[in-house]
Each structure stands twice: as structure tokens, then as C-alpha cells.
C-alpha positions as CSV (number, residue, x, y, z in Angstrom):
1,X,0.0,0.0,0.0
2,X,1.2,3.5,-0.9
3,X,1.8,6.2,1.7
4,X,-1.2,8.5,1.1
5,X,-1.1,12.3,1.2
6,X,-3.5,13.6,3.8
7,X,-4.9,17.1,3.4
8,X,-5.3,18.9,6.7
9,X,-7.4,22.0,6.9
10,X,-6.3,24.4,9.7
11,X,-8.8,27.1,10.5
12,X,-7.6,30.7,10.1
13,X,-8.7,31.5,13.7
14,X,-6.5,28.8,15.2
15,X,-2.8,28.0,15.2
16,X,-3.3,24.2,15.5
17,X,-6.0,21.5,15.1
18,X,-6.9,19.3,18.0
19,X,-8.8,16.0,17.7
20,X,-9.9,13.6,20.5
21,X,-11.5,10.5,19.4
22,X,-12.5,6.9,20.3
23,X,-12.9,4.2,17.7
24,X,-13.0,0.4,17.6
25,X,-9.4,0.5,16.1
26,X,-7.2,3.0,14.5
27,X,-8.0,2.8,10.8
28,X,-5.9,5.5,9.2
29,X,-3.7,4.0,6.4
30,X,0.0,4.7,6.0
31,X,0.0,8.5,5.2
32,X,1.9,11.7,5.5
33,X,1.2,15.4,5.6
34,X,3.2,18.7,5.7
35,X,1.9,19.5,9.2
36,X,3.6,18.5,12.4
37,X,1.7,16.1,14.5
38,X,1.6,15.2,18.2
39,X,-0.2,12.0,19.0
40,X,-1.1,10.7,22.5
41,X,-2.6,7.2,22.9
42,X,-5.2,7.3,25.6
43,X,-6.1,3.6,25.1
44,X,-4.9,1.0,22.7
45,X,-2.0,-1.3,21.8
46,X,-0.4,-2.7,18.7
47,X,2.4,-1.6,16.3
48,X,3.5,1.9,15.5
49,X,5.1,2.7,12.2
50,X,7.0,5.9,11.8
51,X,9.4,6.3,8.9
52,X,11.6,3.2,9.1
53,X,10.8,2.6,12.8
54,X,8.5,-0.3,13.8
55,X,7.7,-0.5,17.5
56,X,5.0,-1.6,19.8
57,X,2.7,1.1,21.3
58,X,0.4,1.0,24.2
59,X,-1.7,3.4,26.3
60,X,0.4,6.4,27.3
61,X,2.4,6.4,24.0
62,X,3.3,10.0,23.0
63,X,5.0,10.8,19.7
64,X,5.9,14.0,17.8
65,X,6.1,13.7,14.0
66,X,7.8,16.3,11.8
67,X,6.7,17.3,8.3
68,X,6.0,14.6,5.7
69,X,7.1,11.6,7.7
70,X,5.1,8.5,6.8
71,X,3.2,7.0,9.7
72,X,0.4,4.9,11.0
73,X,-0.8,3.1,14.1
74,X,-2.0,-0.5,13.7
75,X,-4.0,-1.9,16.6
76,X,-3.5,-5.5,17.7
77,X,-5.9,-8.1,16.2
78,X,-7.8,-8.1,19.5
79,X,-9.4,-4.8,18.5
80,X,-10.7,-6.3,15.3
81,X,-12.2,-9.3,17.0
82,X,-13.6,-7.8,20.2
83,X,-16.2,-5.0,19.7
84,X,-15.9,-4.1,23.4
85,X,-12.4,-2.8,23.0
86,X,-11.9,0.9,22.1
87,X,-8.9,2.7,20.7
88,X,-8.6,6.3,21.9
89,X,-6.2,9.1,21.1
90,X,-5.6,12.9,21.2
91,X,-4.0,14.3,18.1
92,X,-2.6,17.8,17.7
93,X,-1.6,19.1,14.2
94,X,0.1,22.4,13.4
95,X,1.7,24.0,10.4
96,X,5.3,24.5,9.3
97,X,4.6,28.3,9.2
98,X,3.5,28.2,12.8
99,X,6.9,26.6,13.7
100,X,9.1,28.9,11.5
101,X,7.3,32.2,11.8
102,X,6.2,32.1,15.5
103,X,8.1,29.5,17.5
104,X,11.3,30.2,15.6
105,X,11.3,33.9,16.1
106,X,10.7,34.0,19.9
107,X,14.0,33.7,21.9
108,X,12.3,32.1,24.9
109,X,11.1,29.3,22.6
110,X,14.6,28.4,21.4
111,X,14.5,25.0,23.1
112,X,11.1,24.2,21.8
113,X,12.1,25.2,18.3
114,X,15.2,22.9,18.5
115,X,12.9,20.0,19.6
116,X,10.6,20.6,16.7
117,X,13.4,20.6,14.1
118,X,14.6,17.2,15.4
119,X,11.1,15.7,14.9
120,X,11.8,15.1,11.2
121,X,13.0,11.7,12.5
122,X,10.0,11.2,14.8
123,X,10.4,11.7,18.5
124,X,9.0,9.4,21.2
125,X,8.4,11.0,24.6
126,X,8.8,9.6,28.0
127,X,5.5,9.0,29.8
128,X,4.8,11.9,32.2
129,X,1.7,12.3,34.3
130,X,2.0,16.1,34.3
131,X,2.1,16.2,30.5
132,X,-0.7,13.7,30.2
133,X,-2.9,15.9,32.4
134,X,-2.1,18.9,30.3
135,X,-3.0,17.1,27.1
136,X,-6.4,16.4,28.5
137,X,-6.7,20.0,29.5
138,X,-5.8,21.1,25.9
139,X,-8.5,18.9,24.5
140,X,-11.1,20.5,26.7
141,X,-9.9,24.2,26.8
142,X,-10.1,27.0,24.3
143,X,-8.1,29.9,22.9
144,X,-5.2,31.4,24.8
145,X,-5.3,28.7,27.6
146,X,-5.2,26.0,25.0
147,X,-2.3,27.6,23.2
148,X,-0.2,28.1,26.4
149,X,-0.9,24.5,27.5
150,X,0.3,23.3,24.2
151,X,3.6,25.2,24.5
152,X,4.0,23.8,28.0
153,X,3.8,20.2,26.7
154,X,6.4,20.9,24.1
155,X,8.8,22.5,26.6
156,X,8.6,19.7,29.2
157,X,9.1,16.5,27.2
158,X,12.1,14.3,27.2
159,X,12.5,12.2,24.1
160,X,14.4,9.6,22.0
161,X,14.6,9.5,18.2
162,X,12.4,6.9,16.5
163,X,13.5,6.7,12.8
164,X,17.1,6.0,11.9
165,X,17.2,8.5,9.0
166,X,15.2,11.4,7.7
167,X,12.2,9.7,6.2
168,X,10.4,11.0,3.1
169,X,7.6,9.2,1.3
170,X,9.1,6.5,-1.0
171,X,6.2,4.8,-2.7
172,X,8.0,1.6,-3.8
173,X,9.7,0.9,-0.4
174,X,6.6,1.8,1.6
175,X,4.5,-0.6,-0.6
176,X,7.1,-3.4,-0.1
177,X,7.3,-3.0,3.7
178,X,3.5,-2.8,4.0
179,X,3.2,-6.1,2.2
180,X,5.6,-7.7,4.6
181,X,4.0,-6.2,7.7
182,X,0.4,-6.9,6.5
183,X,1.3,-10.6,5.9
184,X,3.1,-10.9,9.2
185,X,0.3,-9.2,11.2
186,X,-2.3,-11.5,9.6
187,X,-0.4,-14.7,9.9
188,X,1.9,-14.5,12.9
189,X,-0.2,-17.1,14.8
190,X,0.7,-19.6,12.0
191,X,4.0,-21.2,11.0
192,X,5.9,-18.6,8.9
193,X,9.1,-19.2,7.0
194,X,11.6,-16.5,6.1
195,X,11.5,-17.9,2.5
196,X,7.8,-17.2,2.3
197,X,8.1,-13.6,3.5
198,X,11.1,-13.0,1.2
199,X,8.9,-14.2,-1.7
200,X,6.2,-11.7,-0.7
201,X,8.8,-9.0,-0.7
202,X,10.1,-10.1,-4.1
203,X,13.6,-10.5,-2.7
204,X,16.1,-13.3,-2.2
205,X,16.3,-14.6,1.4
206,X,19.7,-12.9,2.0
207,X,18.5,-9.6,0.4
208,X,15.3,-9.7,2.4
209,X,17.1,-10.3,5.7
210,X,19.4,-7.3,5.0
211,X,16.5,-5.2,3.9
212,X,14.3,-5.9,6.9
213,X,17.1,-5.3,9.5
214,X,18.2,-2.1,7.8
215,X,14.7,-0.7,8.1
216,X,13.6,-2.0,11.5
217,X,17.0,-2.4,13.3
218,X,16.0,-6.0,14.2
219,X,15.9,-9.4,12.3
220,X,12.6,-10.6,10.9
221,X,12.6,-13.5,13.4
222,X,13.1,-11.1,16.3
223,X,10.2,-9.0,15.0
224,X,8.0,-12.1,14.6
225,X,8.8,-13.4,18.0
226,X,8.0,-10.0,19.6
227,X,4.5,-10.1,18.0
228,X,3.9,-13.7,19.1
229,X,5.1,-13.1,22.7
230,X,3.0,-9.9,23.0
231,X,0.0,-12.0,22.0
232,X,1.0,-14.8,24.4
233,X,1.1,-12.3,27.3
234,X,-2.4,-11.2,26.6
235,X,-3.7,-14.8,26.3
236,X,-2.0,-15.7,29.6
237,X,-3.7,-12.7,31.3
238,X,-7.1,-13.1,29.8
239,X,-7.7,-16.8,29.2
240,X,-7.5,-20.1,31.0
241,X,-5.6,-21.8,28.1
242,X,-2.9,-24.2,29.1
243,X,0.7,-23.0,28.6
244,X,1.2,-25.4,25.7
245,X,-2.1,-24.2,24.1
246,X,-1.0,-20.6,24.4
247,X,2.2,-21.4,22.7
248,X,0.4,-23.1,19.8
249,X,-2.1,-20.2,19.6
250,X,0.8,-17.8,19.1
251,X,2.5,-19.7,16.3
252,X,5.1,-21.7,18.3
253,X,5.2,-25.3,17.1
254,X,7.6,-26.3,19.8
255,X,6.8,-25.9,23.5
256,X,10.5,-25.6,24.6
257,X,11.1,-22.9,22.0
258,X,8.1,-21.0,23.3
259,X,9.4,-21.2,26.9
260,X,12.9,-20.1,25.7
261,X,11.7,-17.1,23.6
262,X,9.2,-16.0,26.3
263,X,11.8,-16.0,29.1
264,X,14.3,-14.1,26.9
265,X,11.8,-11.3,26.0
266,X,9.8,-11.1,29.2
267,X,12.4,-12.2,31.8
268,X,10.3,-15.0,33.4
269,X,8.6,-18.2,32.3
270,X,5.0,-18.2,31.0
271,X,3.9,-20.0,34.2
272,X,5.5,-17.4,36.5
273,X,4.1,-14.6,34.4
274,X,0.6,-16.0,34.6
275,X,0.9,-16.4,38.4
276,X,1.9,-12.8,38.7
277,X,-1.4,-11.7,37.0
278,X,-3.7,-14.3,38.7
């Protein structure tokens, strides 16, 4: 699937656009837009795709995106199967002109301006209760209070870079990676071979392995195991399936391999993990 251009209409009477919404699952496709975007996940979990970064997200996730960086949030399969689950978020979008003509020309905003200029790689912010409370205030307030609260959020965050390089829309590469990720998200509970995924990517196995690691900073098997173990943790917390059944439900054909991978990623055995949540 191609990264789609999204047209955002900012009102002349406002410096930024704020949206707070609750849906069954986040359904925006891979897209980009010239505007900056600050996204806070109130409720939800799954995979976040920003530029060449592929990471898990969960409630409390806060990310700042610069101009024209491709992105989308993909909810876990639970949200597609359980109509009681809801995905909720607060999204704030603001223009390049706002950053350059206002923020960039006020000396006291030098630190904020520097932060925004770094966001062309995508920035992930540390969870902070004070910032979270301010974001809720922004979604409910108006005019000058809303504006000041927004600047407060930007001035208080601590961050780490998401993408490994400046990311601009590349139709061919986005389409290839989307095919890979779509197949994996739809079939990770089944037996998957690297050969099969390489075929979907139209690459040889060695070329696919290099391609995937360059763009995600992890091997395909590591990525697949992370998906499976995240699903296993939810099954252990929410079902009475036996440990072996959980392993099979998550795509592990070998019980000892399931135990080994689970302990490596979680730090304890599946049985111990379940006991903690009982």
C-alpha cells in the first residue's frame, strides 16, 4: 500500500488543530502530511510505524512527528475481534509556518524550536503524568489557555529518536514494507518461513534479511517473536488456556522454544508470568 497524502485544513482562527476520538481500532492507512503532529494514545496497543521505525505502542504512548514523515498506528488483532475494546487518542496538528514564523522567532522558545526541528526523524516522549494531564486540558480548553498549555507540553518533554534516518515518502519501499507487515500481522499465529516472506517482498532470502534489518533495526525472526510473545502475554492474562495451548495459539510449534523465547523477552517463564497476574 502506498503512503497517502493527507490534506489537513487548519482554521484561520486557530494555530493548530486538536482531535480527540474513540474508535474500535485506528483505521488511518500509511500516510503523510506537511503539518507537524503530536499523538497521544489514551487507550490501545499494537504496532506503531514511523518512517523506518517499527515499535509496539500502548496506552500512554506520546510521539511527535515532523513534516512529511510516513506513519500509521496498527491496533492489535484483539481490537478487530472484540467490539468491546476501544482505541482512543488525542492528536494535535500544526503547520510549518507556525513553527518557523512564530516559535522560531521568539528567543524564549529556542529549546522548543530545536525540539521541533529534530522531529523530522520522529520523537518518542517519556510518559509523564503532568504532560498527560495537560494534554487532557488542551482537548477541553479553548483559545489562549489551550495555546499556552500546548507550548507547556512541548517545553517539558524528554525524548528519543524513532526513525534512523530522515524519512520522506518512498512509494515503492513503503509498498514493499507494507506487504511484509500486512502478511506478518495477519499470519503471525501460524507457521511462517523467512522464505515465504522473502517471496512476498520479491527479494532473495539474504537480500530480504538485510532489507528488513536495515529498516527496523532487528531481524525478521526477532520481530515475529515480539509479535507472538505480546499475543501470548495477553492470552496468559485473559484466558485459561494451558501453557502449551497458548504457545500453539501464538505460532510456536515447539513448547520448549516457546518457553525459551518467552523468558528471553519477558524475563520470566510463562507459568510465572501468569501467576503474577492471577
